C-alpha positions, -999 to +999 in steps of 0.1 A: -341+158-555-350+189-574-326+214-587-334+251-598-332+252-636-302+259-653-299+295-664-302+304-700-276+324-710-287+359-729-283+372-765-251+388-770-254+425-774-226+444-795-206+464-779-187+494-792-163+523-776-189+551-768-188+577-792-181+614-777-203+644-790-177+673-796-182+710-789-170+740-778-181+768-752-177+810-763-144+811-739-128+787-763-128+756-741-135+723-763-163+698-746-162+661-750-195+645-735-206+611-734-241+598-720-238+570-705-271+554-689-269+543-655-235+557-648-247+578-619-206+586-614-201+609-635-163+615-646-150+649-659-115+652-675-101+685-680-069+683-701-045+716-700-017+719-727+012+728-706+033+705-712+068+692-693+090+707-718+072+743-712+087+749-676+115+771-678+149+761-673+161+753-638+127+748-627+118+709-633+087+699-613+067+732-613+041+715-632+040+693-608+036+718-581+010+740-599-013+708-607-014+701-572-017+738-556-049+741-581-066+726-556-051+743-528-071+773-525-089+801-547-102+834-546-130+827-528-121+796-504-090+785-484-075+752-489-093+740-455-121+755-472-118+741-508-115+707-497-148+706-473-168+716-502-156+689-522-163+667-498-203+678-490-203+672-528-189+637-523-163+642-551-127+634-553-107+655-575-070+650-585-044+663-606-012+655-624+013+666-645+029+647-675+046+653-705+019+662-729+003+684-701-017+687-671-052+666-665-073+674-639-098+645-626-133+649-610-158+619-602-191+630-583-227+618-577-245+630-610-270+648-586-242+670-575-225+677-602-237+715-605-219+722-573-188+701-583-180+717-615-182+748-600-151+741-577-133+729-608-142+760-626-133+779-600-101+759-594-090+769-630-103+801-631-090+817-596-063+798-580-050+816-547-013+798-549-007+814-515+030+809-502+022+790-478+007+763-495+037+764-522+059+762-499+042+731-480+038+711-516+074+720-520+084+706-494+064+671-496+075+671-528+117+671-514+102+645-493+092+622-518+123+623-544+147+602-514+116+574-516+116+571-553+154+573-558+151+538-529+129+520-556+148+505-577+117+502-603+117+539-603+155+542-601+159+523-632+132+541-651+152+574-643+184+558-656+168+550-687+151+579-699+186+596-690+198+571-713+177+575-740+173+612-743+195+638-750+208+659-719+190+688-731+157+672-738+133+675-707+123+636-711+159+628-700+148+643-665+125+632-640+089+642-650+089+659-609+119+678-612+148+667-590+156+679-554+180+710-571+151+723-595+122+716-572+139+736-542+138+766-566+105+765-565+080+794-556+049+812-558+060+832-582+068+805-604+036+787-600+017+817-608+044+828-641+035+789-651-003+793-647-003+822-664+014+812-694+002+778-704-033+774-683-062+786-704-097+776-721-085+781-755-059+751-753-081+732-727-106+703-733-131+691-711-145+656-711-177+649-691-187+612-690-219+596-667-256+592-670-266+633-681-302+621-678-325+650-669-292+676-667-289+706-690-251+700-694-252+730-716-263+753-693-242+737-665-211+741-685-218+778-694-221+789-655-190+771-645-163+765-672-179+789-692-168+817-667-132+809-669-113+832-691-081+837-699-058+846-734-063+832-768-024+824-776-022+790-795-008+756-791+031+755-783+050+743-810+058+708-803+098+697-802+108+668-823+121+635-802+153+622-807+167+590-789+201+569-787+189+532-787+224+517-791+226+486-776+244+486-743+239+477-705+243+501-677+242+486-639+231+513-611+250+497-582+231+485-553+255+467-533+244+440-512+210+439-533+194+409-530+173+410-563+181+432-599+156+449-614+156+449-652+143+476-676+150+472-711+140+495-736+139+520-770+118+544-782+094+531-810+059+542-830+033+559-811-005+555-819-005+577-851+019+550-867-001+523-888+019+496-872+003+508-838-021+476-840-002+451-846+026+462-821+003+466-795-011+427-800+028+412-807+039+429-777+008+413-756+021+382-772+058+388-759+051+394-719+017+408-719+005+384-694+014+353-675+004+334-710+034+351-725+068+341-735+084+356-715+067+343-682+062+311-695+100+310-700+116+333-675+088+323-643+075+285-654+102+272-671+128+284-650+117+300-618+137+333-621+111+358-613+074+365-601+066+380-635+081+398-666+058+424-688+069+440-721+049+467-722+047+499-750+038+533-728+033+566-749+053+594-739+040+624-764+019+618-791+016+647-819-003+649-851+021+644-878+035+679-888+058+678-920+070+713-918+085+710-877+094+672-884+077+666-848+065+632-842+054+616-814+073+584-791+063+554-768+087+540-746+089+502-758+101+483-727+103+450-708+105+453-672+108+430-642+131+418-615+150+384-607+173+374-576+207+388-577+227+353-588+201+342-615+206+383-634+232+364-660+212+333-669+181+356-669+192+379-691+206+353-716+174+336-718+154+370-721+175+372-755+169+337-764+129+346-761+137+377-786+158+355-809+134+327-814+107+350-818+123+364-847+135+332-863+102+312-858+075+339-853+041+337-833+019+312-834-018+313-846-026+304-808-010+332-790-028+354-817-060+346-808-053+348-770-043+381-773-069+389-794-097+372-768-080+388-740-072+427-757-105+429-773-130+404-757-125+421-720-130+459-734-166+459-721-156+452-686-126+479-690-146+507-698-178+499-671-169+530-652-178+561-665-137+570-655-123+545-673-143+559-707-133+599-697-100+586-695-093+567-723-113+601-745-088+627-726-059+601-735-071+607-774-073+641-767-034+649-752-024+626-781-042+644-811-064+612-821-095+610-836-126+605-812-133+570-827-096+562-824-102+533-797-132+521-815-114+518-843-086+502-826-102+472-813-116+467-851-075+467-863-068+446-837-088+416-845-083+421-880-049+416-872-029+388-885-003+365-871+024+378-896+017+413-891+020+411-854+050+390-856+067+417-878+060+446-851+069+430-823+106+421-841+106+455-850+097+467-818+122+446-798+156+442-818+177+424-799+212+446-809+190+480-800+180+476-769+191+499-737+194+474-708+193+489-670+202+466-637+199+481-608+217+458-585+245+448-570+274+454-598+302+433-576+283+401-587+262+409-618+287+427-640+313+397-651+286+375-660+261+405-679+295+413-699+297+377-709+263+377-727+279+405-755+247+421-755+262+458-752+289+476-739+286+476-698+292+506-675+281+509-643+268+543-621+264+547-585+227+538-576 
């Protein structure tokens, strides 16, 4: 029998995260472009410096409503016409608001980039904010809130933010507002927020894809270049303060058969030199199926389908010695266990943290983490959208254009001792706020017996 010859491996090619080309339009809009041959679906990310802490008092959620309304009609097209024009381009357009600002995301075939960019420019330049559309979006948002509160994971996240940050801080409240604040939003409030914060001078557009044969300078000039606005400077960034005194808060859900765990605190952001080591150590702790938390709580004890440790940047800013403003990342451990296992699972979780502090990570754990984080990067950034999203992240977090490329180099260079120190400092056993969404009648006593902090109960 003759077999087909076994394929021989090709020559490995070096890879680095793509470097963008930076420029600006006469209207003040910053532009980052990245030519990616073969990527026929072009991704565009527009970052608008309209942060959540700029929302007027009592109108939490207005940034979200404004972002959703950008594609709901302009001075030239009704909401239905605008949607039809996007569909004719084969394009998708999305927008959302978060603590740093508003992101508008476009994906479109390269052959129809001109038409789609024109629609994006139209939405940014002259959104209609019609009364009927704003009323519909407000009602949709009000309908979403009860569903979010019914989700144990979302309810835990809401409670953790409330616990960590002072009540006066925007970060202590839901990103998309509450029923009380959202129901106050009308078209006048949306228009006022748009007029105050949406302008090209503080915005950045990221364009990634195969730009062969496309005169991007002319295209941008004819579309986003026509967008005008005031030239006010960036809004001052307030400092972030948080209380991570070790404690436990149970959100009572009588009769719940599972307990949702969310354990967190505020730590270093990407401007801190410890970030690469923190990423590596956190991945070893709970970033994958081979992590310590999963190995103990899932594989050995069978308490859960999975537990994850992660760091999520909430808001990042360049260090400002005058204002003292810095960024912040949420360092957290998340998962769910059956109700009866809540106490034992938390006990074993704390044992993992104590063992980590006493014995450290192993070289094998560090090597696996590096391979997973650095080795798969070329696959992670195969699409134009993934590259554009990461470049936009760097923009809103005030990072250098080569930050992501440098991060991978630093991850590969980080040793086991550095990673251990970083993760131990990130998750100190006595400085963690634990939120449990579950049946308080069944879990309060065993959790109190653990001695991991004062236990309180709130209604679910």
